[in-house]
C-alpha positions as CSV (number, residue, x, y, z in Angstrom):
1,M,27.9,-71.9,-61.8
2,N,30.3,-69.5,-63.2
3,I,29.1,-66.4,-65.1
4,A,31.6,-63.7,-66.3
5,L,31.9,-60.8,-64.0
6,T,31.1,-57.8,-66.2
7,P,29.4,-54.4,-65.8
8,V,27.0,-55.4,-68.6
9,R,25.2,-57.5,-66.0
10,F,24.5,-54.3,-64.0
11,L,22.6,-52.7,-66.9
12,E,20.7,-55.9,-67.8
13,R,19.4,-56.1,-64.1
14,T,18.5,-52.5,-63.9
15,I,16.5,-52.5,-67.2
16,K,14.4,-55.3,-65.7
17,L,13.9,-53.6,-62.3
18,F,13.8,-49.9,-63.3
19,G,12.9,-49.9,-66.9
20,P,10.4,-46.9,-66.9
21,K,12.7,-44.9,-64.6
22,T,14.8,-42.0,-66.0
23,A,18.3,-43.2,-66.8
24,V,19.9,-40.3,-68.5
25,V,19.3,-36.6,-68.9
26,C,21.3,-34.7,-71.5
27,E,20.3,-31.1,-72.1
28,S,16.6,-31.2,-73.1
29,Q,16.6,-34.9,-73.8
30,R,15.6,-37.8,-71.5
31,W,15.7,-41.5,-71.7
32,T,14.3,-44.2,-69.5
33,Y,16.4,-47.3,-68.8
34,T,14.4,-49.3,-71.2
35,Q,15.1,-46.7,-73.9
36,Y,18.8,-46.4,-73.0
37,G,19.1,-50.2,-73.0
38,G,17.6,-50.2,-76.4
39,R,20.2,-47.7,-77.7
40,V,23.0,-49.8,-76.1
41,E,21.8,-52.9,-77.8
42,R,21.6,-51.0,-81.2
43,L,25.2,-49.9,-80.7
44,A,26.5,-53.3,-79.8
45,N,24.7,-54.9,-82.8
46,A,25.8,-52.1,-85.2
47,L,29.5,-52.6,-84.3
48,E,29.2,-56.4,-84.8
49,D,27.5,-55.8,-88.2
50,L,30.5,-53.5,-89.1
51,G,32.8,-56.4,-88.5
52,I,34.3,-55.3,-85.2
53,Q,35.9,-58.3,-83.4
54,P,36.2,-58.9,-79.6
55,Q,39.1,-57.0,-78.1
56,E,39.2,-54.5,-81.0
57,R,39.2,-50.9,-79.8
58,V,36.4,-48.3,-80.5
59,A,37.5,-44.7,-79.7
60,Y,35.2,-41.8,-78.5
61,L,36.4,-38.2,-79.0
62,G,33.6,-35.9,-77.6
63,Y,32.0,-34.3,-74.7
64,N,30.1,-35.8,-71.8
65,C,26.7,-36.7,-73.3
66,H,24.3,-39.7,-73.5
67,R,26.2,-41.2,-76.4
68,L,29.4,-41.6,-74.2
69,L,27.3,-43.3,-71.6
70,E,25.9,-45.6,-74.3
71,C,29.5,-46.4,-75.4
72,Y,30.3,-47.5,-71.8
73,Y,27.9,-50.5,-72.3
74,G,27.3,-51.0,-76.0
75,I,31.0,-51.4,-76.9
76,I,31.9,-53.7,-74.2
77,K,28.7,-55.7,-74.5
78,M,29.8,-57.0,-77.9
79,G,33.3,-57.7,-76.7
80,G,35.0,-54.5,-77.9
81,V,37.1,-52.2,-75.9
82,L,36.0,-48.6,-75.0
83,L,38.8,-46.0,-75.7
84,P,37.7,-42.6,-74.5
85,L,40.0,-39.8,-75.7
86,N,40.7,-36.7,-73.8
87,I,39.3,-33.8,-75.7
88,R,42.0,-31.4,-74.2
89,L,44.8,-33.1,-76.0
90,A,46.6,-31.8,-79.0
91,S,46.8,-33.5,-82.4
92,Q,50.1,-35.1,-81.9
93,D,48.8,-36.6,-78.6
94,F,45.8,-38.1,-80.4
95,E,48.2,-39.5,-83.0
96,Y,50.4,-41.1,-80.4
97,I,47.5,-42.7,-78.6
98,I,45.6,-43.9,-81.7
99,R,48.7,-45.4,-83.1
100,D,49.5,-47.2,-79.9
101,A,45.8,-48.4,-79.2
102,E,44.9,-49.0,-82.9
103,P,41.1,-48.4,-82.7
104,R,39.1,-49.6,-85.7
105,V,36.2,-47.1,-85.2
106,L,36.1,-43.6,-83.9
107,F,33.1,-41.6,-82.7
108,L,33.9,-37.9,-83.2
109,H,32.3,-34.7,-82.2
110,P,32.4,-32.1,-84.9
111,D,34.3,-29.6,-82.7
112,F,37.4,-31.9,-83.1
113,M,37.4,-32.6,-86.7
114,S,40.2,-30.2,-87.6
115,R,42.5,-31.8,-84.9
116,L,41.9,-35.2,-86.3
117,E,42.0,-34.3,-90.1
118,S,45.5,-33.2,-89.7
119,I,46.7,-36.7,-88.6
120,L,44.4,-38.9,-90.7
121,D,47.3,-40.2,-92.9
122,H,49.2,-41.3,-89.7
123,I,46.4,-43.4,-88.1
124,P,45.8,-46.3,-90.5
125,S,44.1,-48.5,-87.9
126,V,41.0,-46.2,-88.0
127,R,38.7,-47.6,-90.7
128,H,35.4,-46.0,-89.8
129,I,34.6,-42.4,-88.4
130,Y,31.1,-41.4,-87.3
131,L,30.1,-37.9,-86.2
132,L,28.4,-37.7,-82.8
133,E,26.2,-34.8,-84.0
134,A,25.0,-33.9,-87.5
135,K,26.8,-31.2,-89.4
136,E,26.5,-29.6,-92.8
137,N,29.1,-30.1,-95.5
138,V,30.4,-33.3,-94.0
139,P,33.9,-34.2,-95.6
140,E,34.4,-37.5,-97.5
141,W,36.4,-39.2,-94.7
142,I,33.4,-39.2,-92.4
143,D,31.4,-42.5,-92.8
144,G,28.1,-41.2,-91.2
145,I,26.3,-39.9,-88.2
146,Y,26.3,-41.8,-84.9
147,D,22.5,-41.7,-84.5
148,D,22.0,-43.0,-88.0
149,F,24.5,-45.7,-87.3
150,L,22.4,-46.9,-84.4
151,E,19.1,-46.5,-86.2
152,D,20.1,-48.8,-89.0
153,S,20.6,-51.6,-86.4
154,S,18.3,-53.6,-84.3
155,D,17.6,-53.2,-80.5
156,T,16.9,-56.9,-80.1
157,P,19.6,-58.7,-78.0
158,R,21.5,-61.3,-80.0
159,R,22.6,-63.4,-77.0
160,S,20.8,-64.4,-73.8
161,T,21.9,-62.9,-70.5
162,G,25.2,-64.4,-69.3
163,D,26.1,-65.5,-72.9
164,Y,29.0,-63.0,-73.5
165,P,31.5,-63.0,-76.3
166,F,34.4,-62.3,-73.9
167,H,36.1,-63.6,-70.7
168,E,36.0,-61.6,-67.5
169,D,39.7,-61.1,-67.6
170,D,39.5,-59.6,-71.1
171,M,40.1,-55.9,-71.5
172,A,36.9,-53.8,-71.5
173,E,38.2,-50.3,-71.2
174,L,41.4,-48.5,-72.1
175,F,42.3,-45.1,-70.5
176,Y,45.4,-43.2,-71.2
177,T,47.3,-41.4,-68.5
178,S,48.0,-37.7,-68.8
179,G,51.6,-38.3,-69.7
180,T,53.0,-35.7,-67.3
181,T,56.2,-37.7,-66.8
182,G,56.6,-39.1,-70.3
183,P,54.4,-40.6,-73.2
184,P,50.8,-41.5,-72.2
185,K,50.3,-45.1,-71.1
186,G,47.3,-47.0,-71.8
187,V,45.7,-48.5,-68.7
188,M,44.0,-51.8,-69.4
189,L,40.9,-52.4,-67.2
190,T,39.2,-55.7,-67.4
191,H,35.5,-56.6,-67.1
192,R,36.3,-58.2,-63.8
193,N,38.2,-55.1,-62.6
194,L,35.3,-52.9,-63.4
195,Y,32.6,-55.2,-61.9
196,L,34.4,-55.7,-58.6
197,H,35.4,-52.1,-58.3
198,A,31.7,-51.1,-58.6
199,L,30.7,-53.6,-55.9
200,S,33.4,-52.3,-53.7
201,A,32.4,-48.7,-54.3
202,M,28.7,-49.5,-53.5
203,A,29.6,-51.3,-50.4
204,T,31.5,-48.3,-49.1
205,Y,29.7,-45.3,-50.7
206,P,26.0,-45.2,-50.2
207,V,24.2,-45.1,-53.6
208,H,20.4,-45.5,-54.1
209,E,18.0,-45.7,-57.0
210,T,16.7,-42.3,-55.9
211,D,20.1,-40.7,-56.5
212,I,20.6,-38.2,-59.3
213,Q,24.2,-37.8,-60.2
214,L,25.5,-34.7,-62.1
215,H,28.6,-35.6,-64.2
216,L,30.8,-32.6,-63.8
217,I,34.1,-34.4,-64.4
218,P,34.5,-35.7,-67.9
219,L,33.7,-39.4,-68.3
220,F,36.8,-39.9,-70.5
221,H,38.8,-39.4,-67.3
222,V,39.7,-42.2,-64.9
223,N,36.7,-44.4,-65.7
224,G,34.3,-41.5,-64.9
225,W,35.2,-42.1,-61.2
226,G,33.3,-45.4,-61.6
227,T,29.9,-43.7,-61.8
228,P,28.9,-45.2,-65.2
229,H,28.9,-48.6,-63.5
230,Y,27.8,-48.3,-59.9
231,L,25.2,-45.7,-60.4
232,T,23.7,-47.7,-63.3
233,A,23.8,-50.8,-61.1
234,K,21.6,-49.1,-58.5
235,G,19.2,-47.6,-61.0
236,G,20.3,-44.0,-60.4
237,T,19.8,-41.1,-62.9
238,H,22.8,-39.7,-64.9
239,V,22.7,-36.0,-65.6
240,M,25.2,-35.1,-68.3
241,L,27.1,-31.8,-68.5
242,K,29.0,-31.2,-71.8
243,K,31.1,-28.3,-70.6
244,F,31.7,-27.0,-67.0
245,D,30.1,-23.6,-66.3
246,P,29.8,-22.8,-62.6
247,A,26.4,-21.0,-62.9
248,H,25.0,-23.8,-65.2
249,V,26.1,-26.4,-62.6
250,L,24.0,-24.8,-59.9
251,E,21.1,-24.4,-62.3
252,L,21.0,-28.1,-63.1
253,V,21.3,-28.9,-59.4
254,Q,18.2,-26.8,-58.8
255,T,16.1,-28.0,-61.8
256,E,17.1,-31.6,-61.8
257,K,17.1,-32.0,-58.0
258,V,20.7,-33.4,-58.2
259,T,21.6,-35.5,-55.1
260,K,25.3,-36.1,-55.8
261,F,28.3,-34.9,-57.9
262,F,32.1,-35.4,-58.0
263,I,34.2,-32.3,-58.3
264,I,37.8,-31.1,-58.5
265,P,39.2,-28.2,-56.4
266,T,39.5,-25.8,-59.4
267,M,35.8,-26.2,-60.0
268,V,35.0,-25.5,-56.4
269,N,37.0,-22.3,-56.6
270,A,35.1,-21.2,-59.7
271,I,31.7,-21.9,-58.0
272,M,32.8,-20.0,-54.9
273,E,33.5,-16.9,-57.1
274,L,29.9,-16.7,-58.2
275,P,28.4,-13.5,-56.9
276,D,24.8,-14.9,-56.5
277,L,25.4,-18.2,-54.8
278,K,22.5,-17.8,-52.4
279,S,19.9,-17.4,-55.2
280,Y,20.2,-21.1,-56.0
281,D,18.0,-23.9,-54.3
282,L,20.6,-26.6,-53.6
283,S,18.6,-28.4,-50.9
284,S,18.4,-31.6,-53.0
285,L,22.2,-32.2,-52.5
286,K,23.2,-35.0,-50.1
287,D,26.8,-35.5,-50.9
288,V,29.7,-33.9,-52.8
289,L,32.9,-35.6,-53.4
290,I,36.2,-33.8,-54.1
291,G,38.8,-35.6,-56.0
292,G,41.5,-35.2,-58.7
293,A,43.8,-33.2,-56.4
294,P,44.1,-32.7,-52.6
295,P,41.6,-29.9,-51.7
296,P,43.2,-26.9,-50.0
297,T,42.8,-26.8,-46.2
298,G,39.4,-25.5,-45.2
299,M,37.9,-26.0,-48.8
300,C,35.6,-28.9,-47.7
301,A,34.2,-26.8,-44.8
302,K,33.6,-23.8,-47.1
303,A,32.1,-25.9,-49.7
304,E,29.7,-27.5,-47.1
305,E,28.5,-24.0,-46.4
306,I,27.6,-23.4,-50.0
307,F,26.2,-26.8,-50.9
308,G,24.5,-27.5,-47.6
309,C,25.6,-31.1,-47.5
310,T,28.5,-33.3,-46.5
311,V,31.6,-32.6,-48.6
312,H,34.6,-35.0,-48.5
313,G,37.4,-36.4,-50.5
314,A,38.1,-39.8,-52.1
315,F,41.3,-41.1,-53.6
316,G,42.1,-43.1,-56.6
317,M,43.8,-43.3,-60.0
318,S,43.3,-44.6,-63.5
319,E,45.2,-47.8,-62.7
320,T,42.7,-48.8,-60.0
321,C,39.3,-48.1,-61.8
322,P,39.9,-45.5,-59.9
323,L,38.6,-45.4,-56.3
324,I,40.5,-47.2,-53.6
325,A,40.0,-45.0,-50.4
326,F,36.8,-43.5,-49.2
327,P,35.8,-42.0,-45.8
328,E,33.2,-44.1,-44.0
329,L,30.8,-41.5,-42.5
330,P,27.8,-43.0,-40.6
331,Q,25.4,-40.3,-39.5
332,D,25.7,-41.2,-35.8
333,L,29.4,-40.8,-35.8
334,D,30.8,-38.2,-33.3
335,P,30.7,-34.8,-35.0
336,E,34.4,-34.2,-34.4
337,I,35.4,-37.6,-35.8
338,F,33.0,-37.1,-38.7
339,R,34.7,-33.8,-39.6
340,H,38.2,-35.2,-39.2
341,R,37.4,-38.1,-41.5
342,A,35.6,-36.1,-44.1
343,H,37.9,-33.0,-44.3
344,E,41.4,-34.1,-43.1
345,T,41.8,-37.6,-44.5
346,W,41.3,-39.4,-47.8
347,G,39.4,-42.1,-46.0
348,F,40.1,-45.8,-45.5
349,P,40.9,-48.7,-47.9
350,M,37.7,-49.7,-49.6
351,I,36.4,-53.3,-49.3
352,G,38.6,-55.5,-51.4
353,V,41.6,-53.1,-51.3
354,E,44.8,-53.6,-49.3
355,F,47.4,-50.9,-48.6
356,K,51.0,-51.1,-47.7
357,V,53.5,-48.3,-47.0
358,V,57.2,-48.8,-47.8
359,D,60.4,-46.9,-47.6
360,D,62.9,-46.5,-50.4
361,S,64.4,-49.9,-49.6
362,G,61.0,-51.6,-49.7
363,N,60.7,-52.1,-45.9
364,E,57.2,-51.9,-44.6
365,L,56.4,-49.0,-42.5
366,P,54.0,-48.8,-39.6
367,W,50.5,-47.3,-39.7
368,D,51.3,-44.7,-37.1
369,G,50.3,-41.4,-38.9
370,Q,53.9,-40.3,-38.9
371,S,55.9,-42.7,-41.1
372,I,56.0,-41.5,-44.7
373,G,56.5,-43.9,-47.6
374,E,55.3,-44.9,-50.9
375,L,51.7,-46.3,-51.1
376,L,51.4,-49.9,-52.5
377,V,48.0,-51.2,-53.4
378,R,46.6,-54.7,-54.0
379,G,43.1,-55.6,-55.0
380,D,40.6,-56.7,-57.6
381,M,40.4,-53.3,-59.2
382,V,44.1,-53.0,-60.0
383,M,44.7,-52.9,-63.8
384,K,45.7,-55.6,-66.0
385,G,48.8,-53.6,-67.1
386,Y,49.8,-50.9,-69.5
387,L,49.1,-51.6,-73.2
388,N,52.3,-52.4,-75.3
389,K,54.5,-51.3,-72.2
390,K,55.9,-54.5,-70.7
391,E,58.7,-52.8,-68.7
392,A,56.4,-50.1,-67.4
393,T,53.9,-52.7,-66.3
394,E,56.6,-54.7,-64.5
395,R,57.8,-51.6,-62.7
396,A,54.3,-50.7,-61.7
397,L,53.0,-54.2,-60.8
398,K,56.1,-55.4,-58.8
399,D,56.0,-58.2,-56.3
400,G,52.2,-58.5,-56.5
401,W,51.6,-54.9,-55.6
402,Y,50.8,-51.7,-57.6
403,H,53.3,-49.1,-56.8
404,T,51.4,-45.7,-56.9
405,G,54.3,-43.2,-56.6
406,D,52.3,-41.4,-53.9
407,L,54.0,-40.6,-50.6
408,V,51.5,-41.2,-47.7
409,S,51.2,-41.9,-44.1
410,I,48.4,-44.1,-42.6
411,G,47.0,-43.6,-39.2
412,P,46.4,-46.4,-36.6
413,D,42.7,-46.5,-37.6
414,G,43.5,-46.9,-41.3
415,S,43.1,-43.2,-42.3
416,L,45.0,-42.3,-45.4
417,Y,47.0,-39.1,-45.6
418,I,48.5,-38.0,-48.9
419,R,51.9,-36.3,-48.3
420,D,53.1,-35.7,-51.8
421,R,54.1,-37.4,-55.1
422,K,57.6,-39.0,-54.9
423,K,58.7,-36.9,-57.9
424,D,57.6,-33.7,-56.2
425,I,59.4,-34.0,-52.9
426,I,61.9,-31.2,-52.4
427,I,65.2,-32.2,-50.9
428,S,66.8,-29.2,-49.3
429,G,70.0,-29.5,-47.2
430,G,69.3,-33.2,-46.8
431,E,65.8,-32.6,-45.5
432,N,62.7,-33.8,-47.3
433,I,60.1,-31.1,-47.8
434,S,56.5,-31.8,-49.0
435,S,55.5,-29.4,-51.8
436,L,51.9,-30.3,-50.9
437,E,52.3,-29.1,-47.3
438,I,53.5,-25.7,-48.5
439,E,50.7,-25.5,-51.1
440,Q,48.1,-26.2,-48.4
441,V,49.5,-23.2,-46.3
442,L,49.4,-20.9,-49.4
443,Y,45.8,-21.8,-50.1
444,S,44.9,-20.7,-46.7
445,H,45.9,-17.1,-47.8
446,P,42.9,-15.1,-48.9
447,D,44.5,-13.8,-52.1
448,I,45.6,-17.1,-53.6
449,L,43.6,-18.7,-56.3
450,E,46.0,-21.4,-57.4
451,C,49.5,-22.4,-56.6
452,A,52.2,-24.9,-57.2
453,V,55.4,-25.4,-55.3
454,I,58.6,-26.9,-56.9
455,G,62.1,-27.4,-55.9
456,K,64.5,-24.9,-57.5
457,K,68.1,-25.9,-57.9
458,D,70.5,-24.1,-55.4
459,P,74.2,-24.4,-55.1
460,K,74.2,-24.3,-51.4
461,W,71.1,-26.4,-50.4
462,G,70.7,-28.6,-53.5
463,E,67.0,-27.4,-53.8
464,I,65.0,-24.6,-52.3
465,P,61.1,-24.3,-52.2
466,K,59.7,-22.0,-54.8
467,A,56.1,-21.2,-55.4
468,I,54.4,-20.2,-58.6
469,V,51.1,-18.6,-57.8
470,V,48.0,-17.2,-59.4
471,L,46.2,-14.4,-57.4
472,K,42.5,-13.9,-57.2
473,S,41.0,-11.1,-59.3
474,G,41.9,-7.7,-57.8
475,A,44.2,-9.1,-55.2
476,K,47.5,-7.4,-54.5
477,V,50.1,-9.2,-52.5
478,S,53.9,-9.1,-53.0
479,P,56.2,-12.2,-53.1
480,Q,57.8,-11.2,-49.9
481,E,54.5,-11.1,-48.1
482,L,53.8,-14.7,-49.2
483,I,57.2,-15.9,-48.2
484,D,56.7,-14.3,-44.7
485,F,53.2,-15.9,-44.6
486,T,54.7,-19.4,-45.0
487,R,57.6,-18.6,-42.5
488,E,54.9,-17.8,-39.9
489,R,53.2,-21.2,-40.4
490,L,55.9,-23.7,-41.2
491,A,59.4,-24.7,-39.9
492,H,61.8,-22.2,-41.5
493,F,63.6,-24.8,-43.5
494,K,60.2,-25.6,-45.2
495,A,59.2,-22.1,-45.8
496,L,59.2,-20.6,-49.3
497,K,62.5,-18.9,-50.5
498,E,61.1,-17.6,-53.8
499,V,57.7,-16.7,-55.2
500,E,56.7,-16.1,-58.9
501,I,53.3,-14.5,-59.5
502,V,51.8,-15.5,-62.9
503,G,48.5,-15.2,-64.8
504,E,47.9,-18.9,-65.2
505,L,49.5,-22.3,-64.5
506,P,50.2,-24.9,-67.2
507,R,47.9,-27.8,-67.2
508,G,47.9,-31.2,-68.9
509,G,45.0,-32.8,-70.8
510,T,43.3,-34.0,-67.6
511,G,43.5,-30.5,-66.0
512,K,46.4,-31.4,-63.6
513,I,49.0,-28.7,-63.0
514,L,52.2,-29.6,-64.9
515,K,55.0,-29.4,-62.4
516,S,57.4,-30.8,-65.0
517,V,56.8,-27.6,-67.1
518,L,57.2,-25.4,-64.1
519,R,60.4,-27.0,-63.1
520,E,61.8,-26.4,-66.6
521,Q,60.7,-22.7,-66.5
522,Y,61.4,-21.8,-63.0
523,G,63.5,-24.6,-61.5
């Protein structure tokens, strides 16, 4: 027997097993899995009635909410491709992505109407636009309201379970990279990719039907860290957060008895700055995962004091669905080994994932914790390729491995250590210097809120390490003091030579610090 591997099967099973259980919480609204499944079915049927064909794209431009979670299943169930758009992008970015992906339908939040209206004449593929929320004085180019679009359809399945209008190797989701080193690239993820990634994640990361996950990180980013699929597969509850607000996050943890969330370091910093942290009841939390960027040294330990639970990192990227490394943390593990795995490494290759580390000539390097090279990845969760970019796909998927561009070392026990991005390594006097290593030292300074280290061109050394830093509110520290701080903690050739103090750092659409912009301004 051969049935397509697709995340749709997760939802179908969960509806049968956990139908009356709360599936989604979004502000004051709640839906059981039976109700959520009905809305997913209506969406799939409505798209078919609109004439959308398998493999045609359906775009979503809006905040985290129940409607986006419905799109994760309704669009792919009828064979379409989910295209979540990053709300932080500018009009010209939307134009580029939409012209590249050619979606037929766009679900749009009213907050982004002006950004879209300015490019309407340049995106001919979009034939239907529906607002995600009702609004007065709707312009003519809007076809209707999302909820009405669903209401006009049926919640009766048109096919039996397992009878899908697609193949498991067909594209299911399309996520665009942040474009920090060039135009955004559309990452094609198949039904098979997503299904096997979820199984791998569940085999490595304990998830249960009793779990209540708060979605802090936008689900338009890197497949929502896989949570729309594996949490649904286990019958957990999704708590949606439209916009990040540190106090509101803790309020939701308290009121909804949240057990898990994923977070990025900048969000942790914002929560740590709250004056009344101890007034919230966070006792329901069992696990907090930090991703998106390497957490500063000591951040996990400090976060554990605040959240009262295990805090650790995990590693992944859009091209791998995204998770590929995760720390295995059995409760009976020696406390010192537990702390090392959780706080100082990115974990081990997940089940179904293979790692290889190579030098610039492609020679494989040993897993000794010292040898640094590019991380290559192989596994069922690696993307199909980049949409409409054959050469970029061939470069990335070379010799049967995905070339990540990350410089890493791997310990004898398989622990992954991220050293830097290849493009961010500073070469000074013939020595390779990790910008990440210097940043970790800077983050240990009590006055540093954020920082980025780049290589500045230098006639003598080729490049010298330079830091661009943002200080905490009320902090007063001089550039020379920060230079001295790094000299006391690093080999002198690695220490900072220059420091620039600024009000904020430039960020891309996914929130990543744009070192390319900093190199243009300060390099």
